[in-house]
Biopython code that builds the backbone (N, CA, C, O; Angstrom):
import numpy as np
from Bio.PDB.StructureBuilder import StructureBuilder

atoms = [
    (1, "MET", "N", (113.983, 93.370, 108.186)),
    (1, "MET", "CA", (113.163, 94.531, 108.409)),
    (1, "MET", "C", (113.617, 95.939, 108.270)),
    (1, "MET", "O", (113.421, 96.803, 107.415)),
    (2, "THR", "N", (114.569, 95.873, 109.852)),
    (2, "THR", "CA", (114.989, 96.935, 109.772)),
    (2, "THR", "C", (115.612, 98.100, 108.576)),
    (2, "THR", "O", (115.269, 99.267, 108.762)),
    (3, "ARG", "N", (116.446, 97.824, 107.455)),
    (3, "ARG", "CA", (116.941, 97.893, 106.603)),
    (3, "ARG", "C", (115.794, 98.747, 105.869)),
    (3, "ARG", "O", (116.091, 99.736, 105.200)),
    (4, "PHE", "N", (114.332, 98.267, 106.048)),
    (4, "PHE", "CA", (113.765, 99.129, 105.178)),
    (4, "PHE", "C", (112.774, 100.171, 105.900)),
    (4, "PHE", "O", (111.880, 100.840, 105.380)),
    (5, "LYS", "N", (113.253, 100.113, 107.479)),
    (5, "LYS", "CA", (112.961, 101.206, 108.079)),
    (5, "LYS", "C", (112.639, 102.903, 107.686)),
    (5, "LYS", "O", (111.627, 103.573, 107.890)),
    (6, "PRO", "N", (113.866, 103.238, 107.085)),
    (6, "PRO", "CA", (113.834, 104.638, 106.304)),
    (6, "PRO", "C", (112.597, 105.070, 105.424)),
    (6, "PRO", "O", (112.090, 106.191, 105.477)),
    (7, "ILE", "N", (112.036, 103.698, 104.340)),
    (7, "ILE", "CA", (111.548, 103.697, 103.708)),
    (7, "ILE", "C", (110.265, 103.547, 104.120)),
    (7, "ILE", "O", (109.428, 104.121, 103.423)),
    (8, "PHE", "N", (109.880, 102.941, 105.050)),
    (8, "PHE", "CA", (108.240, 103.012, 105.936)),
    (8, "PHE", "C", (108.287, 104.614, 106.607)),
    (8, "PHE", "O", (107.397, 105.465, 106.622)),
    (9, "ILE", "N", (109.088, 104.643, 106.918)),
    (9, "ILE", "CA", (109.394, 106.380, 107.687)),
    (9, "ILE", "C", (108.878, 107.782, 106.808)),
    (9, "ILE", "O", (108.236, 108.779, 107.138)),
    (10, "ALA", "N", (109.315, 107.459, 105.903)),
    (10, "ALA", "CA", (109.450, 108.398, 104.444)),
    (10, "ALA", "C", (107.790, 108.093, 103.882)),
    (10, "ALA", "O", (106.982, 108.956, 103.538)),
    (11, "ILE", "N", (107.619, 106.886, 103.905)),
    (11, "ILE", "CA", (106.180, 107.068, 103.015)),
    (11, "ILE", "C", (105.356, 107.510, 104.057)),
    (11, "ILE", "O", (104.377, 108.118, 103.626)),
    (12, "GLY", "N", (105.422, 107.390, 105.657)),
    (12, "GLY", "CA", (103.999, 107.324, 106.773)),
    (12, "GLY", "C", (103.986, 108.771, 106.781)),
    (12, "GLY", "O", (102.943, 109.399, 106.968)),
    (13, "LEU", "N", (105.870, 109.698, 106.453)),
    (13, "LEU", "CA", (105.467, 111.409, 106.430)),
    (13, "LEU", "C", (104.785, 111.780, 105.440)),
    (13, "LEU", "O", (103.790, 112.504, 105.489)),
    (14, "ILE", "N", (105.420, 111.169, 104.207)),
    (14, "ILE", "CA", (104.151, 111.598, 102.973)),
    (14, "ILE", "C", (102.351, 111.851, 103.061)),
    (14, "ILE", "O", (101.618, 112.578, 102.390)),
    (15, "PHE", "N", (102.056, 110.887, 104.215)),
    (15, "PHE", "CA", (101.078, 109.797, 104.231)),
    (15, "PHE", "C", (100.210, 110.920, 105.034)),
    (15, "PHE", "O", (99.154, 111.511, 104.808)),
    (16, "THR", "N", (101.372, 110.923, 106.298)),
    (16, "THR", "CA", (101.094, 112.278, 106.940)),
    (16, "THR", "C", (100.756, 113.483, 106.320)),
    (16, "THR", "O", (99.600, 113.907, 106.331)),
    (17, "ILE", "N", (102.033, 114.282, 105.577)),
    (17, "ILE", "CA", (101.816, 115.123, 105.134)),
    (17, "ILE", "C", (100.671, 115.400, 104.116)),
    (17, "ILE", "O", (100.257, 116.527, 103.843)),
    (18, "THR", "N", (100.231, 114.287, 103.614)),
    (18, "THR", "CA", (99.069, 114.439, 103.131)),
    (18, "THR", "C", (97.634, 115.048, 103.480)),
    (18, "THR", "O", (96.869, 115.908, 103.042)),
    (19, "LEU", "N", (97.713, 113.955, 104.694)),
    (19, "LEU", "CA", (96.203, 114.115, 105.849)),
    (19, "LEU", "C", (96.101, 115.737, 106.317)),
    (19, "LEU", "O", (95.131, 116.494, 106.292)),
    (20, "ILE", "N", (97.620, 115.986, 106.794)),
    (20, "ILE", "CA", (97.270, 117.065, 107.163)),
    (20, "ILE", "C", (96.896, 118.175, 106.455)),
    (20, "ILE", "O", (96.395, 119.203, 106.912)),
    (21, "GLY", "N", (97.208, 117.875, 105.123)),
    (21, "GLY", "CA", (96.660, 119.104, 103.954)),
    (21, "GLY", "C", (95.677, 118.991, 103.642)),
    (21, "GLY", "O", (95.161, 120.014, 103.190)),
    (22, "MET", "N", (95.030, 118.033, 103.670)),
    (22, "MET", "CA", (93.395, 117.835, 103.279)),
    (22, "MET", "C", (92.858, 118.112, 104.628)),
    (22, "MET", "O", (91.697, 118.470, 104.427)),
    (23, "THR", "N", (93.099, 118.135, 105.925)),
    (23, "THR", "CA", (92.258, 118.422, 106.914)),
    (23, "THR", "C", (92.366, 119.872, 107.388)),
    (23, "THR", "O", (91.530, 120.550, 107.985)),
    (24, "GLY", "N", (93.721, 120.213, 106.935)),
    (24, "GLY", "CA", (93.877, 122.034, 106.618)),
    (24, "GLY", "C", (92.830, 122.565, 105.839)),
    (24, "GLY", "O", (92.024, 123.394, 106.261)),
    (25, "TYR", "N", (92.840, 122.026, 104.549)),
    (25, "TYR", "CA", (91.848, 122.586, 103.308)),
    (25, "TYR", "C", (90.370, 122.403, 103.813)),
    (25, "TYR", "O", (89.602, 123.350, 103.647)),
    (26, "ILE", "N", (89.805, 120.986, 104.561)),
    (26, "ILE", "CA", (88.707, 121.635, 105.048)),
    (26, "ILE", "C", (88.437, 121.966, 105.738)),
    (26, "ILE", "O", (87.231, 122.208, 105.707)),
    (27, "PHE", "N", (89.206, 122.354, 107.125)),
    (27, "PHE", "CA", (88.809, 122.874, 108.318)),
    (27, "PHE", "C", (88.667, 124.606, 108.003)),
    (27, "PHE", "O", (87.879, 125.423, 108.481)),
    (28, "ILE", "N", (89.631, 124.754, 107.127)),
    (28, "ILE", "CA", (89.984, 126.624, 107.081)),
    (28, "ILE", "C", (89.307, 126.945, 105.924)),
    (28, "ILE", "O", (88.273, 127.539, 106.229)),
    (29, "GLU", "N", (89.446, 126.797, 104.548)),
    (29, "GLU", "CA", (88.517, 126.896, 103.689)),
    (29, "GLU", "C", (87.454, 126.105, 103.582)),
    (29, "GLU", "O", (86.673, 126.932, 103.112)),
    (30, "GLY", "N", (86.794, 125.051, 103.673)),
    (30, "GLY", "CA", (85.438, 124.340, 104.156)),
    (30, "GLY", "C", (85.306, 123.441, 102.554)),
    (30, "GLY", "O", (84.269, 123.137, 101.966)),
    (31, "TYR", "N", (86.771, 123.163, 102.132)),
    (31, "TYR", "CA", (86.582, 122.431, 100.776)),
    (31, "TYR", "C", (85.853, 120.745, 101.253)),
    (31, "TYR", "O", (85.937, 120.260, 102.381)),
    (32, "ARG", "N", (85.331, 120.256, 100.345)),
    (32, "ARG", "CA", (84.816, 119.180, 100.365)),
    (32, "ARG", "C", (86.732, 118.139, 99.950)),
    (32, "ARG", "O", (87.823, 118.496, 99.505)),
    (33, "VAL", "N", (86.207, 116.990, 100.378)),
    (33, "VAL", "CA", (87.244, 116.276, 100.846)),
    (33, "VAL", "C", (88.423, 115.545, 99.601)),
    (33, "VAL", "O", (89.503, 114.989, 99.800)),
    (34, "LEU", "N", (87.570, 115.872, 98.101)),
    (34, "LEU", "CA", (88.015, 115.748, 96.916)),
    (34, "LEU", "C", (89.007, 116.718, 96.943)),
    (34, "LEU", "O", (90.227, 116.612, 97.075)),
    (35, "ASP", "N", (87.961, 118.109, 96.730)),
    (35, "ASP", "CA", (88.671, 119.084, 96.412)),
    (35, "ASP", "C", (89.965, 119.189, 97.356)),
    (35, "ASP", "O", (91.000, 119.593, 96.825)),
    (36, "ALA", "N", (89.978, 118.888, 98.575)),
    (36, "ALA", "CA", (91.097, 119.096, 99.427)),
    (36, "ALA", "C", (91.997, 118.618, 99.227)),
    (36, "ALA", "O", (93.036, 119.251, 99.417)),
    (37, "PHE", "N", (92.048, 117.324, 98.767)),
    (37, "PHE", "CA", (93.089, 116.044, 98.360)),
    (37, "PHE", "C", (93.604, 116.891, 97.151)),
    (37, "PHE", "O", (94.737, 117.358, 97.029)),
    (38, "TYR", "N", (92.513, 117.005, 96.243)),
    (38, "TYR", "CA", (93.858, 117.837, 94.882)),
    (38, "TYR", "C", (94.694, 119.112, 95.365)),
    (38, "TYR", "O", (95.906, 119.232, 95.186)),
    (39, "MET", "N", (93.655, 120.295, 96.174)),
    (39, "MET", "CA", (94.629, 121.101, 96.506)),
    (39, "MET", "C", (95.885, 120.659, 97.202)),
    (39, "MET", "O", (97.002, 121.127, 96.985)),
    (40, "THR", "N", (95.580, 119.679, 98.088)),
    (40, "THR", "CA", (97.340, 119.417, 98.641)),
    (40, "THR", "C", (97.890, 118.758, 97.890)),
    (40, "THR", "O", (99.037, 119.191, 97.780)),
    (41, "ILE", "N", (97.677, 117.644, 97.078)),
    (41, "ILE", "CA", (98.283, 117.392, 95.813)),
    (41, "ILE", "C", (99.295, 118.261, 94.720)),
    (41, "ILE", "O", (100.454, 118.052, 94.362)),
    (42, "ILE", "N", (98.749, 118.850, 94.523)),
    (42, "ILE", "CA", (98.950, 120.337, 93.668)),
    (42, "ILE", "C", (99.929, 121.546, 94.621)),
    (42, "ILE", "O", (100.742, 122.342, 94.152)),
    (43, "THR", "N", (99.741, 121.461, 95.322)),
    (43, "THR", "CA", (100.962, 122.030, 96.593)),
    (43, "THR", "C", (101.999, 121.228, 96.750)),
    (43, "THR", "O", (103.221, 121.260, 96.604)),
    (44, "VAL", "N", (101.248, 120.568, 97.055)),
    (44, "VAL", "CA", (102.803, 119.223, 97.474)),
    (44, "VAL", "C", (104.137, 119.120, 96.442)),
    (44, "VAL", "O", (105.316, 119.425, 96.623)),
    (45, "ALA", "N", (103.570, 118.669, 95.516)),
    (45, "ALA", "CA", (103.766, 118.555, 93.909)),
    (45, "ALA", "C", (104.367, 119.645, 93.505)),
    (45, "ALA", "O", (105.409, 119.506, 92.864)),
    (46, "THR", "N", (103.790, 121.172, 93.819)),
    (46, "THR", "CA", (104.300, 122.410, 93.252)),
    (46, "THR", "C", (104.394, 122.259, 91.867)),
    (46, "THR", "O", (105.250, 122.600, 91.050)),
    (47, "VAL", "N", (103.087, 121.541, 91.763)),
    (47, "VAL", "CA", (102.720, 122.346, 89.884)),
    (47, "VAL", "C", (102.322, 123.632, 89.494)),
    (47, "VAL", "O", (102.559, 124.170, 88.412)),
    (48, "GLY", "N", (101.518, 124.227, 90.728)),
    (48, "GLY", "CA", (101.378, 125.341, 90.447)),
    (48, "GLY", "C", (99.612, 125.615, 89.917)),
    (48, "GLY", "O", (98.985, 126.673, 89.863)),
    (49, "PHE", "N", (99.335, 124.717, 89.702)),
    (49, "PHE", "CA", (97.967, 124.980, 88.775)),
    (49, "PHE", "C", (96.811, 125.722, 89.841)),
    (49, "PHE", "O", (96.917, 125.595, 91.060)),
    (50, "GLN", "N", (95.760, 126.470, 89.230)),
    (50, "GLN", "CA", (95.089, 127.040, 89.864)),
    (50, "GLN", "C", (94.220, 126.655, 91.124)),
    (50, "GLN", "O", (93.746, 125.519, 91.102)),
    (51, "GLU", "N", (93.933, 127.490, 92.278)),
    (51, "GLU", "CA", (93.260, 126.752, 93.289)),
    (51, "GLU", "C", (91.807, 126.171, 92.933)),
    (51, "GLU", "O", (91.234, 126.529, 91.904)),
    (52, "VAL", "N", (91.418, 125.548, 93.547)),
    (52, "VAL", "CA", (90.098, 124.855, 93.334)),
    (52, "VAL", "C", (89.008, 126.161, 93.447)),
    (52, "VAL", "O", (88.179, 126.501, 92.603)),
    (53, "HIS", "N", (89.293, 126.795, 94.809)),
    (53, "HIS", "CA", (88.313, 128.269, 94.575)),
    (53, "HIS", "C", (89.369, 129.215, 95.733)),
    (53, "HIS", "O", (90.256, 128.672, 96.392)),
    (54, "PRO", "N", (89.112, 130.407, 95.786)),
    (54, "PRO", "CA", (89.904, 131.740, 96.179)),
    (54, "PRO", "C", (90.383, 131.073, 97.455)),
    (54, "PRO", "O", (89.867, 130.061, 97.929)),
    (55, "LEU", "N", (91.614, 131.854, 98.066)),
    (55, "LEU", "CA", (91.947, 131.001, 99.432)),
    (55, "LEU", "C", (92.065, 132.226, 99.713)),
    (55, "LEU", "O", (92.366, 133.116, 98.917)),
    (56, "SER", "N", (91.679, 132.420, 101.630)),
    (56, "SER", "CA", (91.744, 133.281, 102.271)),
    (56, "SER", "C", (93.020, 133.669, 102.727)),
    (56, "SER", "O", (94.112, 133.207, 102.395)),
    (57, "ASP", "N", (92.790, 134.461, 103.431)),
    (57, "ASP", "CA", (94.366, 134.907, 104.114)),
    (57, "ASP", "C", (94.694, 133.745, 104.778)),
    (57, "ASP", "O", (95.769, 133.191, 104.547)),
    (58, "ALA", "N", (93.886, 133.295, 105.593)),
    (58, "ALA", "CA", (94.468, 131.490, 106.821)),
    (58, "ALA", "C", (94.848, 130.751, 105.834)),
    (58, "ALA", "O", (96.027, 130.407, 105.757)),
    (59, "GLY", "N", (93.940, 130.378, 104.918)),
    (59, "GLY", "CA", (94.314, 129.771, 103.604)),
    (59, "GLY", "C", (95.788, 129.861, 102.875)),
    (59, "GLY", "O", (96.647, 128.981, 102.824)),
    (60, "ARG", "N", (95.814, 130.929, 102.436)),
    (60, "ARG", "CA", (97.066, 131.108, 102.287)),
    (60, "ARG", "C", (98.483, 130.974, 102.882)),
    (60, "ARG", "O", (99.573, 130.768, 102.348)),
    (61, "LEU", "N", (98.083, 131.171, 104.246)),
    (61, "LEU", "CA", (99.305, 131.188, 105.327)),
    (61, "LEU", "C", (99.178, 129.288, 104.959)),
    (61, "LEU", "O", (99.969, 128.680, 104.239)),
    (62, "PHE", "N", (97.914, 128.642, 105.718)),
    (62, "PHE", "CA", (98.624, 127.149, 105.504)),
    (62, "PHE", "C", (99.109, 126.767, 104.182)),
    (62, "PHE", "O", (100.058, 125.987, 104.254)),
    (63, "THR", "N", (98.713, 127.110, 102.866)),
    (63, "THR", "CA", (99.296, 126.996, 102.220)),
    (63, "THR", "C", (100.926, 126.854, 102.316)),
    (63, "THR", "O", (101.667, 125.921, 102.002)),
    (64, "ALA", "N", (101.165, 128.008, 102.815)),
    (64, "ALA", "CA", (102.968, 128.620, 102.393)),
    (64, "ALA", "C", (103.429, 127.186, 103.769)),
    (64, "ALA", "O", (104.471, 126.551, 103.609)),
    (65, "PHE", "N", (102.655, 126.940, 104.790)),
    (65, "PHE", "CA", (103.238, 126.013, 105.880)),
    (65, "PHE", "C", (103.382, 124.809, 105.294)),
    (65, "PHE", "O", (104.416, 124.149, 105.399)),
    (66, "LEU", "N", (102.212, 124.387, 104.542)),
    (66, "LEU", "CA", (102.189, 122.970, 103.494)),
    (66, "LEU", "C", (103.434, 123.088, 102.559)),
    (66, "LEU", "O", (104.173, 122.103, 102.539)),
    (67, "ILE", "N", (103.713, 123.983, 101.910)),
    (67, "ILE", "CA", (105.081, 124.001, 100.972)),
    (67, "ILE", "C", (106.161, 123.521, 101.818)),
    (67, "ILE", "O", (106.817, 122.491, 101.662)),
    (68, "MET", "N", (106.281, 124.555, 102.899)),
    (68, "MET", "CA", (107.396, 124.184, 103.707)),
    (68, "MET", "C", (107.767, 122.857, 104.149)),
    (68, "MET", "O", (108.873, 122.410, 103.843)),
    (69, "ALA", "N", (106.832, 122.089, 104.938)),
    (69, "ALA", "CA", (106.807, 121.253, 105.499)),
    (69, "ALA", "C", (106.535, 120.122, 104.364)),
    (69, "ALA", "O", (106.565, 119.033, 104.938)),
    (70, "SER", "N", (106.376, 120.018, 103.499)),
    (70, "SER", "CA", (106.062, 119.247, 102.374)),
    (70, "SER", "C", (107.660, 119.039, 101.320)),
    (70, "SER", "O", (107.974, 118.193, 100.482)),
    (71, "PHE", "N", (108.257, 120.051, 101.781)),
    (71, "PHE", "CA", (109.736, 120.408, 100.470)),
    (71, "PHE", "C", (111.022, 119.380, 101.366)),
    (71, "PHE", "O", (111.999, 118.788, 100.906)),
    (72, "GLY", "N", (110.439, 119.507, 102.990)),
    (72, "GLY", "CA", (111.485, 118.848, 103.783)),
    (72, "GLY", "C", (111.239, 117.494, 103.970)),
    (72, "GLY", "O", (112.097, 116.676, 104.305)),
    (73, "THR", "N", (109.637, 117.168, 103.674)),
    (73, "THR", "CA", (109.324, 115.895, 104.156)),
    (73, "THR", "C", (109.705, 114.445, 102.619)),
    (73, "THR", "O", (109.951, 113.240, 102.685)),
    (74, "PHE", "N", (109.583, 115.295, 101.587)),
    (74, "PHE", "CA", (109.940, 115.060, 99.852)),
    (74, "PHE", "C", (111.475, 114.600, 100.125)),
    (74, "PHE", "O", (111.793, 113.414, 100.042)),
    (75, "ALA", "N", (112.380, 115.597, 100.447)),
    (75, "ALA", "CA", (113.644, 115.807, 100.482)),
    (75, "ALA", "C", (114.105, 114.472, 101.522)),
    (75, "ALA", "O", (115.154, 113.842, 101.386)),
    (76, "TYR", "N", (113.381, 114.291, 102.255)),
    (76, "TYR", "CA", (113.941, 113.257, 103.236)),
    (76, "TYR", "C", (113.532, 112.161, 103.229)),
    (76, "TYR", "O", (113.758, 111.299, 104.078)),
    (77, "ALA", "N", (112.485, 112.010, 101.684)),
    (77, "ALA", "CA", (111.842, 110.854, 100.812)),
    (77, "ALA", "C", (113.081, 109.974, 100.227)),
    (77, "ALA", "O", (113.514, 108.839, 100.427)),
    (78, "LEU", "N", (113.518, 111.362, 99.190)),
    (78, "LEU", "CA", (114.483, 110.958, 98.332)),
    (78, "LEU", "C", (115.532, 110.896, 98.739)),
    (78, "LEU", "O", (116.404, 110.632, 97.912)),
    (79, "THR", "N", (115.889, 111.074, 99.972)),
    (79, "THR", "CA", (117.315, 110.333, 100.607)),
    (79, "THR", "C", (117.322, 109.128, 100.786)),
    (79, "THR", "O", (118.125, 108.300, 100.355)),
    (80, "ALA", "N", (116.173, 108.943, 101.612)),
    (80, "ALA", "CA", (116.054, 107.368, 102.677)),
    (80, "ALA", "C", (115.880, 106.509, 101.216)),
    (80, "ALA", "O", (116.451, 105.419, 101.195)),
    (81, "ILE", "N", (115.388, 106.778, 100.410)),
    (81, "ILE", "CA", (114.893, 105.675, 98.779)),
    (81, "ILE", "C", (116.783, 105.630, 98.387)),
    (81, "ILE", "O", (117.308, 104.525, 98.524)),
    (82, "SER", "N", (117.413, 106.444, 98.072)),
    (82, "SER", "CA", (118.435, 106.608, 97.329)),
    (82, "SER", "C", (119.429, 106.266, 98.298)),
    (82, "SER", "O", (120.596, 106.219, 97.908)),
    (83, "LYS", "N", (119.124, 105.978, 99.688)),
    (83, "LYS", "CA", (120.370, 105.415, 100.298)),
    (83, "LYS", "C", (119.853, 104.108, 100.176)),
    (83, "LYS", "O", (120.842, 103.504, 99.761)),
    (84, "TYR", "N", (118.887, 103.229, 100.276)),
    (84, "TYR", "CA", (118.311, 102.210, 99.708)),
    (84, "TYR", "C", (118.605, 101.553, 98.634)),
    (84, "TYR", "O", (118.818, 100.346, 98.517)),
    (85, "VAL", "N", (118.614, 102.472, 97.754)),
    (85, "VAL", "CA", (119.503, 102.021, 95.978)),
    (85, "VAL", "C", (120.648, 101.770, 95.897)),
    (85, "VAL", "O", (121.146, 101.503, 94.803)),
]
sb = StructureBuilder()
sb.init_structure("model")
sb.init_model(0)
sb.init_chain("A")
sb.init_seg("    ")
for serial, (resi, resn, name, xyz) in enumerate(atoms, 1):
    if name == "N":
        sb.init_residue(resn, " ", resi, " ")
    sb.init_atom(name, np.array(xyz, "f"), 0.0, 1.0, " ", f" {name:<3s}", serial, name[0])
structure = sb.get_structure()
């Protein structure tokens, strides 16, 4: 079980980043849950689709934070999975 620990941590971090993103968009921008989930996914995946609704300045700052945090999280997850394989 301990050899899977880094993978569980990586999955937990990705889940946490998703929850943080959704929560931020709901409270900062007033998005519905589905809109917040969609915005979080397109932001952390760096797909670059158009925003669901135009962002306020606070929403733009939050999005920048989310991109930086998710980049580090996905780098860690990729490393953990690569080590396992």
